[in-house]
C-alpha positions as CSV (number, residue, x, y, z in Angstrom):
1,M,-214.6,229.4,-60.9
2,N,-214.6,228.2,-64.5
3,A,-212.4,225.5,-66.0
4,F,-209.9,228.0,-67.4
5,K,-209.4,229.7,-64.0
6,K,-209.2,226.4,-62.3
7,I,-206.3,225.4,-64.5
8,T,-204.5,228.8,-64.3
9,H,-204.9,228.9,-60.6
10,S,-203.7,225.3,-60.0
11,N,-200.5,224.7,-58.2
12,F,-199.1,222.9,-61.2
13,F,-199.7,225.9,-63.5
14,I,-198.4,228.4,-60.9
15,K,-195.1,226.4,-60.7
16,L,-194.9,225.8,-64.5
17,T,-195.1,229.5,-65.4
18,S,-192.6,230.7,-62.7
19,W,-189.2,229.2,-63.0
20,E,-188.4,230.1,-59.4
21,Y,-190.5,227.0,-58.5
22,W,-189.0,224.6,-61.0
23,P,-187.2,221.5,-59.7
24,F,-183.5,222.0,-58.8
25,G,-182.2,219.7,-61.4
26,I,-183.9,221.4,-64.3
27,V,-182.6,224.9,-63.5
28,Q,-179.2,223.8,-62.3
29,F,-178.4,221.3,-65.1
30,P,-176.2,223.7,-67.2
31,I,-174.5,224.8,-64.0
32,I,-173.8,221.2,-63.0
33,V,-172.1,220.7,-66.4
34,Y,-170.0,223.8,-65.8
35,Y,-169.1,222.6,-62.2
36,L,-167.8,219.4,-63.7
37,W,-165.6,221.3,-66.1
38,L,-164.2,223.4,-63.2
39,S,-163.6,220.2,-61.3
40,L,-161.7,218.8,-64.2
41,R,-159.6,221.9,-64.3
42,S,-159.0,221.7,-60.6
43,R,-158.4,218.0,-60.6
44,S,-160.8,217.8,-57.7
45,L,-164.6,217.4,-57.3
46,V,-164.5,219.2,-54.0
47,F,-162.3,222.2,-55.1
48,F,-164.9,224.5,-53.6
49,S,-163.8,223.4,-50.1
50,A,-160.9,225.8,-50.5
51,S,-163.1,228.9,-51.2
52,N,-163.7,229.3,-47.4
53,P,-160.9,227.3,-45.6
54,G,-162.3,228.4,-42.2
55,I,-165.7,226.7,-42.9
56,T,-166.2,222.9,-43.3
57,M,-166.4,222.1,-47.0
58,G,-166.2,225.8,-47.7
59,G,-169.9,226.0,-46.7
60,M,-171.2,223.9,-49.5
61,F,-172.7,221.3,-47.2
62,G,-172.1,219.6,-43.9
63,E,-171.0,222.6,-41.9
64,S,-172.3,223.4,-38.5
65,K,-174.4,226.6,-38.5
66,Y,-173.4,227.1,-34.8
67,D,-169.7,226.8,-35.5
68,V,-170.0,229.3,-38.3
69,L,-171.9,231.8,-36.2
70,K,-169.3,231.6,-33.4
71,K,-166.7,232.8,-35.9
72,I,-168.5,236.2,-36.2
73,P,-167.9,239.0,-33.7
74,A,-170.6,238.6,-31.0
75,Q,-171.9,242.2,-31.5
76,Y,-173.3,241.3,-34.9
77,I,-175.0,237.9,-34.3
78,A,-178.4,236.9,-32.9
79,R,-177.8,235.2,-29.6
80,T,-177.6,231.5,-30.2
81,I,-177.2,228.3,-28.2
82,L,-176.8,224.7,-29.3
83,V,-179.1,221.9,-28.0
84,E,-177.9,218.3,-28.4
85,V,-180.4,215.5,-29.1
86,P,-181.9,213.5,-27.6
87,S,-183.3,216.0,-25.1
88,S,-186.5,216.3,-23.1
89,K,-188.8,219.3,-23.0
90,G,-187.9,219.9,-19.4
91,A,-184.2,219.9,-20.2
92,V,-184.8,222.4,-23.1
93,L,-186.9,224.7,-20.9
94,Q,-184.3,224.6,-18.2
95,K,-181.5,225.5,-20.7
96,L,-183.6,228.3,-22.1
97,Q,-184.2,229.7,-18.6
98,S,-180.5,229.4,-17.6
99,E,-179.4,231.2,-20.8
100,G,-181.9,234.0,-20.4
101,F,-184.2,233.1,-23.4
102,T,-187.9,233.7,-23.3
103,L,-190.5,232.5,-25.8
104,P,-191.0,233.1,-28.7
105,V,-187.6,232.0,-30.1
106,I,-186.4,230.3,-33.3
107,F,-185.4,226.6,-33.4
108,K,-183.3,225.5,-36.4
109,P,-181.3,222.4,-37.2
110,E,-177.5,222.6,-36.8
111,L,-177.2,221.2,-40.3
112,G,-179.6,221.9,-43.1
113,E,-180.8,224.2,-45.9
114,R,-183.9,225.8,-47.5
115,G,-185.7,226.4,-44.3
116,H,-186.1,222.7,-43.4
117,M,-187.3,222.5,-39.7
118,V,-186.8,226.2,-39.0
119,K,-189.6,227.0,-36.7
120,R,-190.9,229.8,-34.6
121,I,-191.4,228.4,-31.1
122,T,-194.2,230.2,-29.2
123,T,-195.5,227.6,-26.7
124,E,-194.3,224.6,-24.7
125,E,-196.4,222.5,-27.1
126,D,-194.3,223.8,-30.0
127,I,-191.2,222.4,-28.1
128,D,-192.9,219.0,-27.7
129,W,-193.6,218.9,-31.5
130,Y,-190.1,219.9,-32.4
131,L,-188.4,217.4,-30.2
132,K,-190.6,214.6,-31.7
133,N,-189.6,215.6,-35.2
134,I,-186.0,216.8,-35.1
135,R,-183.3,214.1,-35.5
136,I,-180.2,216.1,-35.1
137,N,-178.7,218.8,-32.8
138,F,-180.5,222.1,-33.2
139,L,-180.0,225.8,-32.5
140,V,-182.1,228.1,-30.3
141,Q,-181.9,231.7,-31.5
142,D,-183.4,234.9,-30.3
143,L,-186.3,236.0,-32.4
144,I,-185.0,239.2,-34.0
145,D,-188.1,241.2,-34.6
146,L,-186.6,243.9,-36.8
147,P,-188.7,245.0,-39.8
148,L,-186.1,244.5,-42.6
149,E,-184.6,241.2,-43.7
150,F,-181.9,240.9,-46.3
151,G,-179.5,238.4,-47.8
152,I,-176.1,240.1,-48.4
153,F,-173.7,238.3,-50.7
154,Y,-170.0,239.2,-50.2
155,M,-166.8,238.1,-51.9
156,R,-163.1,238.8,-51.6
157,Y,-160.2,237.3,-53.5
158,P,-157.3,236.2,-51.2
159,S,-154.9,238.3,-53.2
160,Q,-157.0,241.5,-52.7
161,Q,-157.0,243.7,-49.7
162,N,-160.7,244.6,-49.9
163,G,-163.8,242.7,-51.0
164,K,-167.3,243.8,-52.1
165,V,-171.0,243.1,-51.9
166,T,-172.2,241.5,-55.1
167,S,-175.8,240.7,-54.4
168,V,-178.6,242.0,-52.1
169,V,-182.0,240.2,-51.8
170,K,-184.8,241.9,-50.0
171,K,-187.2,239.5,-48.3
172,E,-190.9,240.1,-48.2
173,M,-192.6,237.9,-45.7
174,L,-195.6,235.9,-46.8
175,S,-198.8,237.7,-45.7
176,V,-202.4,238.5,-46.6
177,T,-204.4,241.6,-46.1
178,G,-208.1,241.6,-45.1
179,D,-211.0,243.3,-46.9
180,G,-213.6,242.9,-44.1
181,E,-215.5,240.2,-46.0
182,T,-213.2,237.4,-46.8
183,T,-212.0,234.7,-44.4
184,L,-208.4,234.0,-43.7
185,G,-208.6,230.6,-45.5
186,Q,-210.1,232.2,-48.6
187,L,-207.4,234.9,-48.6
188,V,-204.7,232.3,-48.5
189,L,-206.2,230.3,-51.4
190,R,-206.6,233.5,-53.5
191,K,-202.9,234.3,-53.3
192,D,-200.7,232.1,-55.5
193,R,-197.6,232.2,-53.2
194,A,-199.7,231.5,-50.1
195,K,-201.7,228.8,-51.9
196,L,-198.5,226.8,-52.5
197,Q,-198.0,226.7,-48.7
198,W,-201.6,225.6,-48.0
199,E,-200.8,222.2,-46.4
200,K,-198.6,223.9,-43.8
201,L,-200.7,227.0,-43.3
202,K,-204.0,225.1,-42.8
203,E,-202.3,223.4,-39.8
204,T,-200.7,226.6,-38.4
205,F,-203.9,228.6,-38.7
206,K,-206.5,225.8,-38.2
207,D,-208.3,227.7,-35.5
208,R,-208.5,230.9,-37.6
209,L,-209.2,229.9,-41.2
210,D,-212.9,230.6,-41.0
211,Q,-212.5,234.0,-39.4
212,V,-213.1,237.1,-41.5
213,V,-210.0,239.3,-41.6
214,P,-210.8,243.0,-40.9
215,K,-210.3,245.5,-43.7
216,G,-206.8,246.7,-43.9
217,K,-205.4,244.2,-41.4
218,T,-202.3,242.4,-42.5
219,I,-201.6,238.9,-41.2
220,E,-198.0,237.6,-41.5
221,L,-198.4,233.9,-42.5
222,V,-194.8,232.9,-42.2
223,S,-192.2,234.7,-40.1
224,I,-189.2,232.8,-41.5
225,G,-187.5,234.6,-44.4
226,N,-187.0,231.5,-46.6
227,H,-187.9,231.2,-50.2
228,A,-189.0,227.5,-49.8
229,L,-191.5,228.7,-47.1
230,G,-193.2,231.3,-49.3
231,T,-191.1,234.4,-48.7
232,K,-190.9,236.6,-51.8
233,F,-187.3,237.4,-52.8
234,L,-186.8,240.8,-54.4
235,N,-183.8,242.2,-56.3
236,G,-182.2,244.7,-53.9
237,N,-179.0,245.3,-55.9
238,D,-179.8,249.0,-56.1
239,L,-178.8,249.2,-52.5
240,I,-175.2,248.2,-53.3
241,D,-172.6,251.0,-52.9
242,E,-169.2,251.6,-51.3
243,R,-170.8,252.1,-47.9
244,L,-172.4,248.6,-47.9
245,S,-169.3,246.9,-49.2
246,K,-167.2,248.6,-46.5
247,V,-169.5,247.4,-43.7
248,F,-169.4,243.8,-44.8
249,D,-165.7,244.0,-45.7
250,Q,-165.0,245.0,-42.1
251,I,-167.2,242.2,-40.7
252,S,-165.9,239.6,-43.1
253,K,-162.2,240.2,-42.4
254,K,-162.8,239.4,-38.8
255,I,-164.1,235.9,-39.7
256,D,-161.1,233.5,-40.0
257,G,-160.9,231.7,-43.3
258,F,-164.0,233.4,-44.9
259,Y,-164.0,234.9,-48.4
260,F,-167.3,234.1,-50.1
261,G,-170.9,233.7,-48.9
262,R,-174.2,235.2,-47.9
263,F,-175.1,236.9,-44.7
264,D,-178.8,236.6,-43.8
265,I,-179.5,239.6,-41.6
266,R,-182.2,241.7,-40.0
267,T,-182.0,245.5,-39.4
268,A,-184.3,248.3,-38.3
269,S,-183.8,250.6,-41.3
270,L,-181.7,251.3,-44.4
271,N,-179.7,253.8,-42.4
272,D,-178.9,251.1,-39.8
273,L,-177.9,248.7,-42.6
274,Y,-175.3,251.2,-44.0
275,A,-174.1,251.9,-40.5
276,G,-173.5,248.3,-39.8
277,N,-176.3,248.1,-37.1
278,I,-177.4,244.6,-38.0
279,K,-178.1,241.2,-36.6
280,I,-176.8,238.2,-38.5
281,L,-179.1,235.2,-38.4
282,E,-176.9,233.0,-40.5
283,L,-173.7,233.0,-42.6
284,N,-173.8,230.6,-45.5
285,G,-170.6,229.8,-47.4
286,C,-170.1,228.8,-51.0
287,G,-173.3,226.7,-51.0
288,A,-175.4,229.9,-50.8
289,E,-176.7,231.6,-53.9
290,P,-177.0,235.2,-54.9
291,A,-180.7,235.0,-54.0
292,H,-181.8,238.2,-55.8
293,I,-182.1,236.1,-58.9
294,Y,-185.4,234.6,-57.5
295,D,-187.2,237.9,-57.9
296,P,-190.4,237.0,-59.8
297,D,-189.4,239.5,-62.5
298,F,-186.0,238.0,-63.0
299,R,-185.5,236.2,-66.3
300,L,-184.2,232.6,-66.3
301,F,-181.3,233.3,-68.7
302,S,-180.2,236.3,-66.7
303,A,-180.2,234.2,-63.6
304,L,-178.2,231.4,-65.2
305,A,-175.6,234.0,-66.3
306,I,-175.2,235.1,-62.7
307,L,-174.9,231.5,-61.5
308,F,-172.1,230.8,-64.0
309,R,-170.3,233.9,-62.7
310,H,-171.0,232.7,-59.2
311,W,-169.3,229.4,-59.8
312,K,-166.4,231.0,-61.6
313,N,-165.8,233.2,-58.5
314,I,-165.8,230.0,-56.3
315,F,-163.3,228.4,-58.6
316,E,-161.0,231.5,-58.8
317,I,-161.0,232.1,-55.0
318,A,-160.4,228.4,-54.3
319,R,-157.6,228.3,-56.9
320,E,-155.9,231.3,-55.3
321,N,-156.0,229.7,-51.9
322,H,-154.7,226.5,-53.4
323,K,-151.7,228.3,-54.9
324,L,-151.1,229.8,-51.4
325,G,-150.6,226.2,-50.1
326,L,-154.1,225.2,-49.1
327,K,-154.8,221.6,-50.1
328,F,-158.2,220.6,-51.4
329,I,-159.8,218.1,-49.0
330,S,-159.8,214.5,-50.1
331,H,-162.8,213.0,-52.0
332,K,-163.2,210.5,-49.1
333,E,-163.6,213.3,-46.6
334,G,-165.9,215.2,-48.9
335,L,-168.1,212.0,-49.2
336,F,-168.2,211.8,-45.4
337,Y,-169.6,215.3,-45.1
338,Y,-172.0,214.8,-47.9
339,R,-173.5,211.7,-46.3
340,K,-173.7,213.5,-43.0
341,F,-175.5,216.3,-44.7
342,K,-178.0,214.0,-46.5
343,A,-178.6,212.0,-43.2
344,A,-179.7,215.2,-41.5
345,K,-182.6,215.8,-43.9
C-alpha cells in the first residue's frame, strides 16, 4: 500500500471525510445554541422533561430502560428481566433458568446509550466477563433473531388525536463477505466501517482472524444494531405511510405519558412491519434522534435542519403539556438524574 492509500485508508481520514463519525460537540454545536434559546423561552433548562411525562426526564437521560419497556403492551416487547448488581454468575444462571431464558441472550445496562456494554451473551464465560465489567443493574433480553431491524420515530401533540411516524432508519449489521482467498482479519481491515471497530473485533474473533473465509460466505461481525458499534444506518423514510403511522399510533397511545421518541424494533418482513407484528427492543424518549440522518449519503446541512425541527417538536410538545398543567421538573432534580446518568457510564 503506497503512502497515499495509507493516508486515505487511515482511521483519521475515514472519520474526517464522513461527518457521521465527527465528535458530538462539533455536529451538535448549533443545536446546543438553539436548545439554549428554547430553554430561555421556556424559562427552564429541563423543559424537555415535559415532552414525555410518563418517562423520567422525558427520556433525555437517566431513565430506566426496564421501566420504560414495562409501559409497553407485553405482546410487542422482547421478553426482558432486570438483574441487580452485585450478582454472582451462579445467581444470574439460576435467574435465567427460573425465567425460562436460554443462551444466547442480550445483556444491556439499565441506564445507558450508544450501545455501551450491550453484549450478546453466548457462554458462561461471557457472563463472567460481563459481571466483572458492569457497574450498574442490567437487563437480560431475549435474542430476537428476526432479519429486519428498524428505528421508528413517532410523535404526537397532546392536543391532537392522532400522531405520526416521522423517521425510519434501516439498520444494516456490520459484516464481511468472503472471496475464498482472503482471511477474516484482512477482510475486516479492508472495510472502512469494520476497520474502525478493529480493537473490539480482534478480540471477538481472535481465534478466526487467520482463517480464509469461503467465497460468498457472509460473516456478521456485530449483532447489535447500534451506530457506535459499526451498524450502517440507512434512510428508510420511503417506508412511511398511513399504515405505518397507524400501527405506531395504536401502540403509542397505550403507553402512559408518551408522545415523542424512537422505537428500536425487529420484524420478519415489511408485511409484518405494516401489520404490527414486531418486537420492540427499546423505546427511547426525547433523547433519541431521527437516526436516518446518519445514512452515509445524507448531507450534514440537511441533517442539521432535521435536528432543528426535532428540537422544535420537543419544545412544542413540552409547552402543550405545560399549558395543560404539567410542571417542568426542578433544575435540582434534573441535575440529580444527569449525575446518575454520567455515573453509569
